KEKE-3310 file (N, C-alpha, C; in steps of 0.2 Angstrom, whole numbers, plus 5000, padded with zeros to 4 digits):
npx = (5006:5003:4992:4990:4977:4973:4964:4953:4937:4920:4910:4905:4915:4909:4909:4922:4932:4945:4963:4977:4997:5010:5006:5009:5017:5023:5015:5006:5001:4996:4984:4978:4970:4963:4956:4950:4942:4930:4924:4928:4932:4945:4960:4977:4991:5002:5020:5024:5017:5019:5019:5009:5000:5001:4998:4984:4979:4982:4976:4962:4961:4954:4941:4928:4934:4931:4940:4955:4971:4980:4995:5009:5024:5033:5047:5046:5044:5034:5027:5019:5013:5005:4998:4990:4984:4974:4967:4960:4953:4943:4935:4931:4928:4940:4941:4949:4965:4979:4996:5008:5019:5035:5053:5070:5086:5096:5114:5118:5131:5132:5122:5108:5097:5081:5071:5072:5083:5085:5089:5086:5079:5072:5067:5055:5050:5044:5047:5037:5026:5021:5019:5011:5000:4996:4991:4982:4971:4958:4949:4949:4943:4931:4926:4914:4920:4932:4950:4968:4981:4997:5010:5025:5040:5046:5059:5061:5064:5077:5081:5071:5073:5076:5079:5091:5101:5117:5119:5108:5093:5090:5087:5094:5096:5089:5099:5103:5092:5086:5096:5093:5091:5104:5107:5114:5109:5098:5101:5113:5124:5132:5141:5136:5125:5115:5106:5103:5098:5085:5080:5079:5070:5057:5058:5053:5042:5033:5034:5027:5015:5011:5012:5002:4991:4988:4987:4976:4967:4969:4962:4950:4946:4948:4952:4956:4975:4983:4998:5009:5017:5022:5029:5043:5046:5048:5046:5043:5046:5055:5050:5044:5046:5059:5068:5076:5087:5092:5100:5112:5117:5114:5115:5119:5106:5098:5102:5099:5086:5083:5088:5079:5069:5064:5070:5073:5060:5056:5046:5034:5023:5020:5005:4998:5003:4998:4985:4982:4985:4974:4963:4966:4964:4949:4941:4930:4936:4947:4944:4944:4946:4962:4980:4989:4998:5003:5011:5015:5020:5033:5031:5037:5044:5036:5024:5016:5011:4999:4996:4992:5004:5018:5028:5046:5055:5059:5052:5040:5042:5036:5040:5051:5043:5034:5045:5049:5040:5039:5051:5050:5039:5042:5053:5044:5039:5024:5023:5016:5001:4985:4972:4973:4974:4986)
npy = (5362:5361:5375:5380:5387:5400:5409:5408:5412:5409:5418:5427:5439:5456:5465:5473:5489:5490:5496:5491:5490:5488:5474:5472:5460:5443:5442:5452:5451:5440:5442:5448:5444:5435:5445:5451:5440:5439:5450:5461:5479:5485:5496:5499:5504:5506:5506:5515:5520:5508:5497:5499:5496:5483:5474:5480:5473:5460:5457:5460:5450:5437:5441:5454:5468:5479:5490:5500:5507:5518:5527:5527:5531:5523:5529:5539:5555:5564:5558:5551:5561:5567:5556:5552:5563:5563:5554:5558:5567:5559:5553:5541:5532:5522:5505:5498:5497:5493:5490:5484:5481:5480:5483:5474:5472:5466:5461:5472:5484:5498:5508:5512:5527:5537:5546:5559:5555:5548:5534:5519:5509:5510:5521:5515:5505:5510:5525:5530:5524:5527:5541:5540:5534:5542:5554:5548:5544:5552:5545:5532:5537:5538:5527:5513:5505:5503:5497:5496:5488:5480:5475:5467:5460:5445:5447:5459:5455:5452:5439:5429:5417:5422:5434:5431:5430:5436:5455:5462:5469:5485:5503:5512:5529:5535:5543:5543:5544:5556:5564:5565:5566:5558:5547:5532:5521:5520:5520:5529:5527:5513:5505:5505:5491:5482:5469:5473:5486:5482:5473:5481:5490:5483:5484:5495:5496:5489:5498:5509:5504:5503:5515:5521:5515:5521:5535:5536:5532:5539:5552:5548:5539:5525:5509:5493:5490:5481:5473:5462:5446:5436:5423:5416:5417:5411:5410:5403:5407:5421:5433:5444:5445:5444:5448:5460:5458:5447:5452:5453:5440:5430:5416:5412:5413:5406:5393:5393:5396:5382:5374:5379:5379:5368:5358:5358:5362:5376:5387:5396:5398:5408:5409:5403:5414:5426:5422:5423:5438:5444:5438:5445:5456:5458:5449:5445:5442:5449:5463:5468:5485:5493:5491:5474:5460:5446:5432:5422:5407:5395:5378:5368:5356:5358:5363:5377:5389:5400:5416:5424:5434:5439:5456:5460:5466:5479:5484:5486:5497:5512:5525:5524:5523:5535:5543:5539:5540:5554:5559:5554:5560:5572:5569:5567:5578:5579:5583:5594:5596:5606:5601:5586:5570:5566)
npz = (5373:5390:5396:5414:5420:5433:5433:5426:5418:5418:5413:5399:5390:5387:5372:5367:5367:5361:5361:5356:5359:5348:5338:5326:5326:5334:5352:5353:5342:5339:5348:5343:5334:5339:5347:5336:5332:5341:5340:5346:5345:5338:5340:5334:5335:5324:5321:5309:5290:5282:5289:5299:5286:5284:5295:5296:5283:5287:5296:5290:5281:5283:5287:5289:5299:5315:5314:5315:5312:5319:5314:5325:5332:5344:5347:5345:5351:5344:5336:5345:5352:5341:5335:5348:5349:5339:5342:5353:5346:5338:5351:5354:5368:5378:5382:5385:5388:5381:5382:5375:5367:5363:5364:5363:5362:5365:5365:5358:5355:5358:5362:5354:5349:5352:5343:5351:5357:5367:5376:5366:5372:5382:5379:5370:5377:5388:5390:5379:5380:5392:5391:5379:5388:5397:5389:5386:5395:5396:5388:5392:5405:5401:5397:5402:5409:5412:5408:5411:5404:5404:5396:5406:5411:5418:5422:5426:5441:5449:5456:5448:5438:5425:5427:5433:5427:5420:5419:5434:5435:5439:5445:5451:5457:5446:5440:5426:5419:5423:5422:5406:5386:5380:5390:5394:5403:5414:5428:5427:5432:5427:5415:5396:5395:5385:5387:5403:5399:5394:5404:5415:5409:5410:5421:5425:5420:5428:5439:5434:5431:5442:5449:5442:5444:5458:5458:5449:5457:5467:5460:5459:5450:5448:5442:5434:5434:5425:5427:5418:5416:5402:5399:5392:5376:5362:5347:5329:5318:5309:5314:5326:5343:5347:5336:5334:5342:5338:5325:5330:5336:5329:5328:5340:5346:5338:5344:5359:5357:5352:5364:5373:5368:5360:5365:5380:5383:5387:5384:5382:5371:5355:5351:5363:5373:5368:5370:5382:5386:5376:5384:5397:5392:5390:5399:5412:5423:5426:5430:5442:5453:5455:5458:5449:5447:5437:5432:5420:5423:5423:5427:5426:5414:5398:5406:5409:5422:5423:5434:5451:5455:5466:5464:5461:5474:5471:5462:5470:5476:5483:5484:5474:5462:5462:5459:5447:5439:5438:5434:5423:5417:5413:5404:5394:5391:5399:5411:5418:5416:5414:5422:5423:5430:5434)
capx = (5009:4997:4995:4985:4976:4968:4960:4948:4928:4913:4906:4909:4917:4907:4913:4925:4935:4953:4969:4982:5002:5013:5001:5011:5020:5023:5010:5001:4996:4991:4981:4972:4970:4959:4951:4944:4937:4927:4920:4929:4933:4952:4964:4982:4994:5009:5026:5026:5012:5021:5019:5001:4994:5002:4994:4977:4979:4983:4968:4956:4961:4949:4936:4928:4933:4930:4949:4958:4978:4984:5002:5011:5030:5035:5053:5044:5035:5032:5021:5014:5006:5000:4993:4986:4977:4969:4962:4957:4947:4938:4933:4929:4931:4944:4938:4954:4971:4984:5001:5011:5025:5042:5059:5076:5093:5102:5120:5120:5138:5131:5115:5105:5093:5075:5071:5074:5089:5086:5093:5081:5076:5068:5062:5049:5047:5043:5042:5034:5020:5021:5017:5003:4994:4994:4988:4973:4968:4951:4948:4948:4938:4924:4922:4909:4923:4940:4955:4975:4986:5003:5015:5029:5042:5048:5067:5062:5066:5084:5078:5071:5076:5077:5082:5099:5108:5118:5117:5101:5088:5091:5086:5098:5092:5088:5103:5104:5086:5084:5101:5088:5093:5110:5111:5114:5107:5094:5105:5118:5132:5132:5142:5129:5123:5108:5104:5102:5093:5080:5077:5079:5064:5053:5056:5050:5034:5030:5032:5024:5010:5011:5009:4997:4984:4988:4986:4970:4963:4968:4960:4943:4944:4950:4951:4961:4980:4987:5005:5009:5021:5021:5036:5047:5042:5049:5043:5049:5047:5059:5048:5042:5050:5069:5069:5081:5094:5095:5102:5118:5119:5110:5118:5118:5100:5097:5105:5096:5077:5085:5089:5076:5060:5065:5075:5071:5053:5054:5044:5025:5020:5014:4998:4998:5004:4992:4976:4983:4985:4968:4960:4966:4959:4944:4938:4927:4938:4952:4939:4945:4951:4970:4986:4989:5004:5001:5013:5015:5027:5034:5031:5040:5044:5031:5020:5017:5004:4996:4993:4994:5012:5022:5033:5051:5055:5062:5046:5035:5045:5031:5045:5055:5038:5032:5051:5052:5034:5039:5057:5047:5035:5047:5055:5038:5035:5018:5024:5011:4994:4978:4968:4975:4975:4991)
capy = (5361:5363:5383:5379:5394:5399:5414:5406:5413:5406:5422:5428:5445:5460:5466:5481:5495:5487:5499:5486:5493:5479:5471:5471:5454:5440:5440:5457:5450:5434:5443:5456:5441:5433:5450:5453:5435:5440:5455:5467:5485:5489:5502:5495:5510:5505:5513:5518:5518:5501:5493:5497:5494:5475:5473:5478:5468:5452:5456:5457:5444:5432:5442:5462:5471:5487:5491:5507:5508:5523:5528:5529:5528:5525:5529:5549:5559:5569:5554:5548:5566:5565:5549:5555:5570:5561:5548:5561:5570:5555:5552:5536:5530:5515:5501:5493:5503:5489:5494:5478:5483:5479:5481:5469:5473:5462:5460:5477:5486:5502:5511:5516:5533:5539:5554:5565:5557:5545:5525:5517:5503:5514:5525:5511:5500:5514:5532:5530:5518:5532:5546:5539:5534:5547:5557:5544:5544:5556:5542:5527:5540:5540:5518:5512:5498:5505:5495:5497:5480:5482:5469:5468:5453:5442:5446:5463:5454:5448:5434:5426:5411:5426:5439:5429:5429:5443:5460:5462:5475:5489:5509:5516:5535:5538:5547:5544:5545:5562:5567:5569:5565:5558:5544:5527:5517:5522:5522:5534:5524:5507:5504:5501:5485:5482:5463:5476:5491:5478:5471:5489:5493:5478:5485:5503:5495:5486:5504:5514:5502:5504:5522:5523:5513:5524:5542:5535:5532:5548:5555:5546:5535:5517:5505:5489:5491:5474:5471:5453:5441:5430:5419:5415:5414:5410:5410:5398:5412:5428:5438:5441:5448:5441:5450:5465:5456:5440:5452:5455:5436:5425:5408:5409:5416:5400:5389:5396:5391:5375:5371:5383:5379:5363:5353:5357:5363:5379:5393:5398:5401:5417:5411:5403:5419:5431:5421:5427:5444:5443:5437:5450:5464:5458:5445:5452:5440:5454:5467:5471:5490:5493:5487:5468:5456:5442:5428:5414:5405:5390:5373:5360:5356:5358:5366:5384:5393:5408:5415:5431:5436:5446:5458:5462:5472:5486:5485:5487:5502:5517:5530:5524:5524:5541:5546:5538:5544:5561:5560:5551:5564:5577:5570:5566:5585:5579:5586:5599:5596:5609:5596:5582:5566:5562)
capz = (5380:5393:5403:5420:5421:5438:5433:5419:5423:5415:5411:5392:5389:5382:5367:5372:5363:5363:5360:5358:5354:5345:5335:5322:5326:5341:5355:5350:5332:5340:5353:5339:5329:5344:5349:5331:5330:5346:5339:5350:5341:5340:5337:5332:5332:5322:5320:5302:5288:5279:5297:5299:5281:5282:5300:5290:5278:5289:5299:5288:5277:5283:5288:5290:5307:5315:5314:5316:5312:5317:5314:5332:5331:5352:5348:5343:5355:5343:5333:5350:5353:5334:5336:5354:5347:5333:5345:5356:5341:5337:5354:5355:5373:5376:5386:5388:5384:5380:5382:5376:5362:5367:5358:5364:5359:5369:5359:5355:5358:5359:5366:5351:5352:5350:5339:5355:5361:5374:5373:5363:5372:5387:5378:5368:5383:5394:5391:5375:5384:5398:5386:5377:5391:5399:5385:5382:5402:5397:5386:5397:5409:5396:5398:5411:5413:5410:5413:5406:5403:5405:5396:5409:5411:5425:5421:5431:5447:5449:5460:5443:5434:5419:5430:5437:5422:5416:5426:5436:5434:5445:5444:5457:5458:5441:5439:5420:5417:5425:5415:5400:5383:5379:5394:5393:5408:5419:5435:5427:5433:5424:5406:5393:5393:5382:5391:5406:5399:5393:5412:5419:5405:5412:5430:5424:5416:5436:5444:5429:5433:5452:5451:5437:5448:5463:5451:5445:5462:5471:5457:5459:5445:5451:5437:5437:5429:5425:5424:5416:5412:5395:5400:5389:5372:5356:5339:5327:5314:5310:5318:5334:5349:5347:5328:5334:5345:5333:5322:5334:5339:5327:5328:5348:5347:5336:5349:5363:5357:5351:5369:5377:5366:5357:5370:5387:5383:5393:5384:5379:5361:5354:5352:5371:5375:5364:5374:5389:5384:5375:5391:5402:5391:5390:5404:5416:5428:5427:5433:5450:5452:5458:5452:5452:5443:5434:5429:5416:5427:5420:5434:5426:5407:5395:5410:5414:5425:5425:5441:5453:5458:5468:5460:5467:5481:5470:5459:5474:5479:5481:5482:5468:5456:5461:5457:5439:5436:5440:5431:5415:5415:5415:5397:5389:5392:5403:5417:5421:5412:5418:5424:5421:5434:5437)
cpx = (5004:4999:4990:4983:4970:4964:4954:4941:4926:4910:4910:4909:4911:4912:4917:4928:4943:4958:4975:4990:5005:5010:5003:5014:5017:5016:5003:4997:4991:4985:4974:4970:4963:4954:4946:4939:4932:4924:4924:4931:4940:4954:4970:4986:5001:5015:5026:5019:5012:5018:5011:4997:4995:4998:4986:4979:4980:4976:4964:4957:4957:4941:4935:4931:4933:4938:4951:4965:4982:4992:5005:5019:5032:5040:5052:5040:5031:5024:5017:5010:5003:4995:4986:4980:4971:4965:4958:4950:4942:4934:4930:4933:4936:4943:4947:4959:4977:4991:5009:5018:5030:5049:5065:5082:5100:5108:5121:5125:5137:5125:5113:5098:5087:5075:5071:5077:5090:5088:5084:5075:5071:5063:5055:5047:5042:5043:5039:5026:5016:5015:5010:4998:4990:4991:4982:4968:4960:4948:4945:4943:4931:4920:4920:4915:4931:4946:4960:4978:4992:5008:5021:5035:5045:5057:5067:5065:5073:5085:5073:5074:5079:5081:5089:5105:5109:5118:5110:5097:5090:5091:5091:5094:5091:5091:5104:5098:5086:5091:5097:5094:5101:5111:5109:5111:5103:5097:5110:5124:5134:5134:5135:5129:5116:5104:5100:5095:5087:5076:5074:5071:5058:5051:5052:5045:5029:5029:5029:5016:5007:5007:5005:4990:4984:4985:4978:4964:4963:4964:4954:4941:4947:4948:4959:4967:4984:4992:5005:5015:5021:5025:5039:5043:5047:5048:5048:5051:5054:5058:5048:5047:5058:5071:5072:5087:5096:5101:5111:5122:5117:5110:5119:5110:5095:5097:5102:5089:5079:5084:5082:5068:5059:5067:5071:5060:5049:5048:5037:5024:5018:5007:4993:4997:4997:4985:4978:4983:4977:4961:4959:4965:4951:4939:4937:4931:4943:4950:4942:4950:4958:4973:4986:4994:5003:5006:5014:5020:5028:5035:5033:5040:5038:5024:5020:5008:5003:4992:4992:5001:5014:5029:5040:5052:5057:5054:5041:5038:5040:5035:5047:5048:5034:5038:5052:5045:5035:5045:5052:5042:5036:5051:5052:5035:5026:5020:5019:5006:4989:4976:4968:4976:4982:4999)
cpy = (5366:5370:5380:5387:5396:5405:5414:5409:5408:5411:5425:5435:5450:5461:5474:5482:5495:5492:5495:5490:5486:5475:5468:5462:5450:5440:5443:5454:5445:5435:5447:5452:5436:5437:5452:5447:5436:5446:5462:5474:5486:5494:5499:5500:5506:5511:5517:5516:5509:5496:5492:5495:5485:5473:5473:5474:5460:5451:5455:5454:5439:5436:5449:5461:5478:5489:5498:5506:5514:5523:5531:5526:5529:5527:5537:5551:5563:5565:5553:5555:5568:5562:5550:5561:5569:5556:5552:5564:5566:5555:5547:5533:5524:5512:5500:5494:5496:5490:5488:5478:5484:5479:5478:5469:5470:5460:5465:5480:5493:5503:5515:5521:5533:5545:5559:5562:5552:5537:5522:5512:5506:5517:5523:5509:5505:5520:5533:5528:5525:5538:5548:5538:5539:5553:5555:5543:5547:5551:5534:5532:5540:5531:5520:5506:5498:5499:5496:5489:5482:5476:5469:5459:5452:5445:5452:5461:5448:5441:5427:5421:5418:5431:5439:5429:5437:5448:5460:5468:5478:5497:5513:5520:5537:5542:5548:5545:5552:5567:5569:5566:5564:5551:5537:5520:5524:5525:5528:5533:5518:5507:5503:5495:5484:5475:5469:5481:5488:5476:5479:5494:5490:5481:5493:5502:5491:5493:5508:5511:5503:5512:5524:5522:5517:5531:5541:5534:5536:5552:5553:5541:5529:5513:5500:5491:5484:5473:5464:5452:5437:5426:5419:5413:5418:5407:5405:5403:5416:5433:5438:5446:5449:5446:5454:5460:5450:5443:5453:5446:5431:5418:5408:5412:5409:5392:5389:5394:5385:5371:5374:5380:5372:5354:5351:5361:5371:5387:5392:5398:5406:5414:5410:5410:5426:5427:5422:5432:5444:5442:5442:5458:5463:5454:5449:5448:5444:5462:5472:5478:5489:5489:5479:5466:5451:5439:5422:5410:5398:5384:5367:5360:5354:5361:5373:5385:5397:5411:5422:5430:5441:5447:5459:5467:5478:5487:5488:5494:5509:5522:5530:5525:5531:5545:5545:5542:5552:5563:5559:5557:5571:5575:5570:5573:5584:5580:5590:5599:5600:5602:5590:5576:5565:5568)
cpz = (5384:5397:5407:5421:5426:5437:5429:5422:5417:5411:5404:5393:5385:5377:5369:5365:5365:5359:5361:5355:5354:5343:5330:5321:5334:5346:5353:5346:5335:5345:5349:5336:5334:5347:5343:5331:5335:5345:5344:5343:5343:5335:5339:5330:5332:5321:5313:5299:5285:5285:5296:5293:5280:5289:5298:5289:5281:5293:5295:5283:5277:5286:5290:5297:5307:5316:5313:5316:5311:5317:5322:5333:5340:5352:5345:5346:5352:5338:5338:5351:5348:5335:5343:5353:5342:5337:5349:5351:5339:5343:5357:5361:5372:5384:5389:5385:5386:5380:5381:5371:5367:5361:5364:5360:5361:5362:5358:5358:5361:5359:5357:5353:5349:5348:5344:5359:5367:5372:5373:5365:5380:5382:5373:5372:5388:5394:5386:5376:5390:5395:5382:5381:5396:5397:5384:5388:5400:5393:5389:5401:5407:5395:5402:5414:5409:5413:5408:5409:5400:5402:5397:5409:5418:5426:5425:5438:5445:5453:5457:5441:5426:5420:5432:5434:5421:5421:5428:5434:5442:5443:5447:5459:5454:5440:5430:5418:5419:5422:5408:5394:5383:5385:5391:5396:5412:5423:5434:5428:5430:5418:5403:5394:5392:5383:5396:5406:5397:5401:5415:5416:5409:5420:5431:5422:5423:5439:5440:5432:5439:5453:5446:5441:5454:5461:5452:5452:5468:5467:5457:5454:5444:5446:5439:5429:5432:5423:5422:5415:5406:5397:5396:5383:5365:5349:5334:5320:5313:5313:5325:5338:5349:5340:5328:5336:5341:5328:5325:5337:5337:5329:5336:5350:5345:5342:5355:5363:5355:5358:5374:5376:5364:5362:5378:5390:5391:5391:5380:5372:5360:5354:5359:5375:5374:5368:5379:5390:5381:5383:5397:5399:5389:5396:5408:5424:5432:5428:5440:5450:5456:5454:5455:5445:5442:5430:5427:5418:5425:5429:5432:5417:5403:5398:5413:5416:5428:5431:5444:5456:5461:5465:5463:5470:5479:5465:5463:5479:5478:5480:5476:5462:5457:5457:5449:5436:5433:5434:5424:5411:5411:5405:5393:5388:5394:5408:5421:5417:5414:5418:5424:5429:5439:5435)
residu = (MET:PRO:ILE:GLU:ASP:SER:GLN:GLN:SER:SER:ALA:LEU:PRO:GLN:ARG:ARG:ARG:VAL:LEU:LEU:THR:GLY:ALA:SER:SER:GLY:ILE:GLY:GLN:GLN:ALA:ALA:LEU:LEU:LEU:GLN:ARG:ASP:GLY:HIS:ARG:LEU:THR:LEU:PRO:CYS:ARG:ASP:GLN:ALA:THR:ALA:SER:ALA:THR:ARG:GLN:ARG:LEU:LEU:VAL:SER:SER:PRO:ALA:ASP:LEU:HIS:THR:PRO:VAL:CYS:ASP:LEU:ALA:ASP:LEU:GLU:SER:ILE:GLU:HIS:CYS:ALA:ALA:GLU:LEU:LEU:ALA:ARG:GLY:GLU:PRO:ILE:ASP:SER:LEU:VAL:LEU:ASN:ALA:GLY:LEU:GLN:ASP:SER:GLY:ALA:PRO:GLU:PRO:ARG:ARG:SER:ALA:GLN:GLY:TYR:GLU:LEU:THR:ILE:ALA:VAL:ASN:HIS:LEU:GLY:HIS:GLN:ALA:LEU:ALA:MET:ARG:LEU:ILE:PRO:LEU:LEU:GLU:ARG:SER:GLU:ASP:PRO:ARG:VAL:VAL:ILE:THR:ALA:SER:GLU:VAL:HIS:ASP:PRO:GLY:SER:PRO:GLY:GLY:ARG:GLY:GLY:GLN:PRO:ALA:GLY:LEU:GLY:ASP:LEU:ALA:GLY:LEU:ARG:ALA:GLY:ALA:GLY:PHE:SER:MET:VAL:ASP:GLY:ARG:THR:PRO:PHE:ASN:ALA:ASP:LYS:ALA:TYR:LYS:ASP:SER:LYS:LEU:CYS:ASN:LEU:LEU:PHE:ALA:LEU:GLU:LEU:ALA:ARG:CYS:LEU:ASP:ARG:TRP:GLY:THR:ALA:MET:PRO:VAL:LEU:ALA:TRP:SER:PRO:GLY:LEU:VAL:ILE:PRO:ARG:SER:SER:GLY:GLY:PHE:PHE:ARG:THR:SER:ARG:ARG:HIS:ASN:GLU:TRP:GLY:GLN:ARG:LEU:PHE:ALA:LEU:VAL:ALA:ARG:ASP:LEU:LEU:HIS:LEU:THR:ALA:THR:PRO:GLN:GLN:ALA:GLY:ALA:LEU:LEU:ALA:GLU:LEU:ALA:THR:ALA:PRO:ALA:TYR:GLY:HIS:PRO:GLY:PHE:SER:TYR:HIS:CYS:ASN:ARG:LEU:ILE:GLY:PRO:GLY:ARG:LEU:ARG:PHE:GLU:PRO:ALA:GLU:PRO:SER:PRO:GLU:ALA:GLN:ASP:GLY:ALA:LEU:ALA:ALA:ALA:LEU:TRP:SER:ALA:SER:ALA:GLN:LEU:VAL:GLY:LEU:ALA:ALA:ILE:SER:GLY:HIS:PRO:CYS)
# end
């Protein structure tokens, strides 16, 4: 299935120091394999030691690599703090901070909780990544050519094909998030809906990227902050992105995969999406400072085009982005750090 990429560049990327979350499976794993092949220095935080060991073994099986796999559970702020402290003590600059890990729990009847009691989808997809990014800004500032890449999704947009089904994304006035531990939905009003929680988390990703870019610009350290949508990716293996939600509706997921992937050809493969992620992390074509959003958009059966796109109107709301940043920083314990840019 061809992917038409309007951002291809003939310039070869220099070897970079890349921190990538979500490298144990799916598109993150495919991106890590490509980055390793091209000689980039990789730091791949994993949720526990068993996952770190398996990820390391998988990547080292073909060739030696400059590889670091610290434990960093995005569902536990203490684990994130420990990982960030280790990385800061090492002092190695980060050229590309790639926040890619994600959780989708569609079909779950009740919210699951992070170690600190936050709804798990938002905790992993948004709060954990904001906590990690805020702590690692000093390592980005040590790079001569830093950038941040954030994996979002078209489903953040109620006007997109994926965003129209079911309840749409919408954060309201953040009443649930502001309430702290025990909230079920960010807006504080909607009864728990796992599919909407995922859509909301992807909207948070866009707003976080927007505010991070503005924050860094105000601080005088402007850098590219690239949010992107990989399109619909359904692997043939039992792992990958849908591994969690598959537990709630295995046969429904199988039927959906058969129709979307095999009959209608609406999906990208993990290898194709992983290649796009690796390119976003390293290619000079994506080195322009400031916020941008790119989408791997379906333009016909079996055809995807990767191109700049406009996020939803809510994802472009600067006041909401600032409010989300502030409320999230409070929850992750980073609201007031002396000398911190944001």
